[in-house]
ZAMARGU-4260 file (C-alpha; in steps of 0.2 Angstrom, whole numbers, plus 5000, padded with zeros to 4 digits):
<rodrens>
0) 4833/5037/5547 | 4821/5028/5561 | 4800/5024/5559 | 4796/5040/5566 | 4807/5052/5558
5) 4801/5045/5541 | 4783/5045/5544 | 4786/5064/5547 | 4792/5067/5533 | 4779/5058/5523
10) 4767/5071/5531 | 4777/5085/5523 | 4768/5078/5504 | 4751/5081/5501 | 4743/5075/5484
15) 4732/5086/5475 | 4719/5086/5464 | 4718/5088/5447 | 4706/5099/5436 | 4709/5088/5421
20) 4708/5093/5399 | 4693/5102/5398 | 4683/5102/5379 | 4689/5116/5369 | 4681/5122/5353
25) 4696/5132/5348 | 4706/5117/5348 | 4693/5106/5337 | 4693/5122/5325 | 4713/5121/5324
30) 4711/5101/5321 | 4699/5101/5308 | 4708/5115/5299 | 4724/5106/5299 | 4716/5088/5295
35) 4707/5097/5279 | 4724/5106/5274 | 4733/5087/5274 | 4716/5082/5267 | 4717/5092/5253
40) 4736/5091/5250 | 4734/5071/5247 | 4721/5076/5236 | 4733/5088/5225 | 4747/5075/5225
45) 4735/5061/5220 | 4729/5069/5205 | 4747/5076/5200 | 4752/5057/5201 | 4735/5049/5195
50) 4737/5061/5177 | 4756/5058/5176 | 4756/5041/5178 | 4741/5040/5169 | 4750/5050/5155
55) 4767/5042/5156 | 4755/5023/5153 | 4747/5031/5139 | 4765/5038/5132 | 4772/5020/5131
60) 4757/5011/5130 | 4753/5019/5113 | 4773/5021/5110 | 4771/5040/5107 | 4785/5048/5098
65) 4790/5065/5096 | 4793/5070/5079 | 4811/5078/5077 | 4822/5080/5061 | 4837/5067/5058
70) 4849/5062/5045 | 4848/5045/5035 | 4861/5038/5027 | 4855/5035/5008 | 4864/5016/5004
75) 4862/5002/4991 | 4871/4984/4993 | 4878/4979/4976 | 4886/4963/4968 | 4903/4968/4956
80) 4915/4962/4949 | 4935/4966/4956 | 4948/4971/4942 | 4967/4974/4944 | 4982/4978/4934
85) 4991/4962/4934 | 5004/4956/4925 | 5005/4938/4922 | 5021/4927/4921 | 5024/4912/4909
90) 5036/4897/4912 | 5050/4900/4901 | 5055/4882/4902 | 5048/4864/4902 | 5049/4859/4920
95) 5047/4858/4938 | 5045/4874/4949 | 5059/4872/4964 | 5056/4889/4972 | 5042/4903/4973
100) 5045/4921/4981 | 5035/4924/4997 | 5018/4925/4993 | 5013/4944/4994 | 5029/4948/4992
105) 5033/4967/4986 | 5043/4963/4970 | 5054/4979/4961 | 5059/4975/4943 | 5072/4960/4940
110) 5067/4952/4957 | 5069/4934/4957 | 5051/4925/4959 | 5055/4907/4956 | 5066/4893/4949
115) 5064/4881/4938 | 5071/4865/4935 | 5072/4863/4917 | 5068/4849/4909 | 5070/4838/4890
120) 5056/4839/4878 | 5054/4819/4880 | 5057/4819/4899 | 5043/4832/4901 | 5030/4822/4891
125) 5033/4807/4899 | 5030/4814/4917 | 5014/4824/4909 | 5008/4806/4905 | 5011/4796/4921
130) 5019/4799/4938 | 5022/4780/4943 | 5039/4778/4934 | 5056/4778/4936 | 5059/4795/4928
135) 5044/4803/4939 | 5055/4794/4952 | 5072/4801/4948 | 5063/4818/4946 | 5058/4819/4964
140) 5076/4814/4968 | 5080/4827/4960 | 5068/4842/4971 | 5072/4833/4985 | 5091/4836/4984
145) 5089/4853/4978 | 5079/4858/4993 | 5087/4848/5005 | 5105/4858/4998 | 5095/4873/4998
150) 5089/4869/5018 | 5107/4866/5022 | 5115/4880/5015 | 5102/4891/5019 | 5102/4899/5003
155) 5099/4892/4985 | 5111/4880/4979 | 5122/4888/4962 | 5116/4873/4950 | 5115/4884/4932
160) 5124/4868/4921 | 5120/4852/4919 | 5124/4841/4936 | 5128/4823/4931 | 5117/4808/4926
165) 5109/4809/4945 | 5103/4827/4941 | 5088/4826/4930 | 5086/4845/4926 | 5097/4852/4912
170) 5099/4868/4921 | 5089/4879/4935 | 5082/4894/4927 | 5077/4909/4937 | 5062/4920/4933
175) 5063/4938/4937 | 5047/4951/4939 | 5045/4962/4923 | 5039/4975/4933 | 5037/4980/4950
180) 5020/4975/4961 | 5017/4961/4972 | 5019/4942/4970 | 5002/4930/4971 | 5001/4913/4965
185) 4983/4913/4964 | 4981/4911/4943 | 4959/4914/4938 | 4961/4918/4919 | 4952/4935/4923
190) 4970/4944/4923 | 4967/4952/4906 | 4955/4959/4913 | 4964/4976/4921 | 4948/4990/4918
195) 4929/4990/4917 | 4921/4975/4917 | 4903/4973/4917 | 4891/4959/4921 | 4874/4956/4924
200) 4871/4948/4942 | 4865/4936/4931 | 4881/4932/4923 | 4890/4932/4940 | 4879/4917/4945
205) 4880/4906/4929 | 4900/4909/4925 | 4908/4913/4940 | 4927/4914/4940 | 4937/4900/4945
210) 4955/4901/4949 | 4970/4888/4956 | 4985/4891/4966 | 5002/4887/4960 | 5013/4878/4972
215) 5030/4872/4972 | 5035/4854/4967 | 5023/4856/4954 | 5025/4852/4934 | 5025/4866/4922
220) 5023/4867/4901 | 5034/4882/4894 | 5019/4899/4891 | 5011/4890/4905 | 5007/4905/4917
225) 5014/4903/4935 | 5012/4918/4945 | 5007/4937/4941 | 5012/4954/4947 | 4997/4964/4954
230) 4998/4983/4954 | 4999/4986/4975 | 4993/5003/4971 | 4975/5005/4962 | 4961/4991/4959
235) 4943/4992/4953 | 4926/4988/4957 | 4914/4986/4941 | 4895/4986/4946 | 4880/4989/4938
240) 4864/4998/4944 | 4846/5003/4940 | 4846/5020/4934 | 4837/5025/4948 | 4850/5027/4960
245) 4862/5027/4945 | 4858/5041/4939 | 4860/5050/4955 | 4877/5040/4960 | 4881/5044/4943
250) 4883/5060/4945 | 4896/5059/4961 | 4913/5059/4958 | 4916/5048/4974 | 4908/5037/4984
255) 4912/5028/5001 | 4911/5012/5000 | 4908/4996/5012 | 4915/4979/5005 | 4911/4960/5013
260) 4928/4958/5012 | 4930/4969/5027 | 4914/4975/5036 | 4915/4989/5046 | 4929/4998/5035
265) 4923/5012/5024 | 4935/5015/5011 | 4933/5031/4996 | 4930/5024/4977 | 4934/5040/4963
270) 4923/5038/4947 | 4933/5032/4930 | 4921/5027/4919 | 4903/5026/4918 | 4890/5021/4903
275) 4869/5024/4904 | 4859/5011/4894 | 4841/5017/4891 | 4837/5000/4881 | 4841/4991/4896
280) 4838/5002/4910 | 4854/5001/4918 | 4869/5013/4925 | 4887/5003/4922 | 4900/5012/4933
285) 4917/5008/4939 | 4929/5016/4954 | 4946/5015/4957 | 4952/5010/4972 | 4969/5016/4980
290) 4967/5007/4997 | 4970/4988/4997 | 4959/4975/5011 | 4964/4958/5015 | 4959/4945/5002
295) 4957/4959/4987 | 4968/4951/4976 | 4960/4933/4978 | 4941/4940/4976 | 4932/4944/4959
300) 4915/4945/4965 | 4912/4957/4978 | 4897/4962/4989 | 4897/4981/4992 | 4887/4993/5002
305) 4888/5011/4991 | 4884/5026/5006 | 4882/5038/4992 | 4870/5053/5000 | 4862/5058/5017
310) 4843/5066/5017 | 4839/5076/5033 | 4819/5072/5037 | 4806/5066/5048 | 4812/5047/5054
315) 4798/5036/5062 | 4796/5017/5065 | 4791/5008/5051 | 4777/5002/5060 | 4769/5019/5063
320) 4766/5023/5044 | 4747/5015/5039 | 4737/5014/5022 | 4721/5020/5025 | 4706/5022/5011
325) 4723/5021/4998 | 4731/5036/5008 | 4749/5031/5018 | 4748/5042/5035 | 4752/5041/5052
330) 4741/5045/5069 | 4744/5060/5077 | 4740/5066/5095 | 4733/5085/5092 | 4727/5093/5108
335) 4723/5077/5117 | 4711/5068/5100 | 4718/5057/5089 | 4721/5064/5068 | 4726/5053/5053
340) 4739/5063/5043 | 4745/5059/5027 | 4762/5058/5023 | 4774/5054/5009 | 4789/5040/5013
345) 4802/5049/5006 | 4817/5033/5009 | 4817/5017/5019 | 4833/5010/5028 | 4832/4996/5038
350) 4814/4998/5049 | 4815/5016/5050 | 4805/5028/5035 | 4808/5045/5034 | 4792/5055/5029
355) 4787/5071/5024 | 4770/5080/5025 | 4772/5082/5046 | 4776/5096/5057 | 4791/5094/5068
360) 4787/5091/5085 | 4771/5081/5083 | 4767/5069/5093 | 4766/5052/5085 | 4757/5038/5089
365) 4769/5022/5085 | 4755/5009/5088 | 4742/5013/5078 | 4731/4997/5078 | 4725/5004/5096
370) 4720/5019/5093 | 4706/5027/5079 | 4704/5045/5072 | 4693/5055/5081 | 4698/5046/5100
375) 4701/5057/5115 | 4715/5052/5126 | 4709/5064/5139
</rodrens>
């Protein structure tokens, strides 16, 4: 396109003057209505947020909770004595224990419990005096010879008669089980107590049972206890309680127990004996237990928690309950005003109390030091 044609094309376009934006009262009215409505909505939202956040903050600050019924397990920790049906097996001769049955082995009647290398009275008395002599060295040589033969043959040597001058034992005596049960080497002289045995806490502290283990290679005297057979079906827990809650617990034929021997494991005990001593203000109870716990066959003194009853009621944190003017109670928010409500403490467990005298769903203040009676919260 040449310059002449370009000039002609430009002449065809014409710039028209505009009228501009005129002021309008109707537009202003609409804008004011819109912004006023928007402001109203923001104010309402701010009010709602203020009250909601204020209530939430106040609930958090004062620890306000709603009183609801709950269950509290009645329990008491006690220290008691464990007794068992135990049969002590004594050494039939003077001698040395050459072999013992495996600890905890379930032994039927006639089961081999031990083998004892028999010694003459003279040899035995000499060995009791000292072990630093020729007889002692000869004794240990015989024991080692016996153990070596048993190890090499992977079975007990058949030695039942006198075995020459190098063999110090006159014979090997086999000890068998008189009844069924499991084998224990732990002896504490309490084996004679196979039923109820009641000791006070003071007696338990001043006269605790002491025991020892029988071991292979030990020198034993004829008639000396060397091991015992324990009834592996049942054992007994004997305890002494004050009259309260002792009488309540005594009325229950069974009870749940948790022993320190096995924390977290709940077992059942059946009441087989009970005594009430009004003079000493105590109740004595014996429970039969038909479930084994690890280590129960070694323990004599044990701590157990008795879980004996469940109660239903309002449960609150301990700090919510206060004493005021010789009255026990809690602060409650009623229609936004703080009111003191007297209550009765029924039970305590850990950091919680079960109370009576307050309506369910009441708003309880758990930080009573921050409020006063009659104070308004809103």
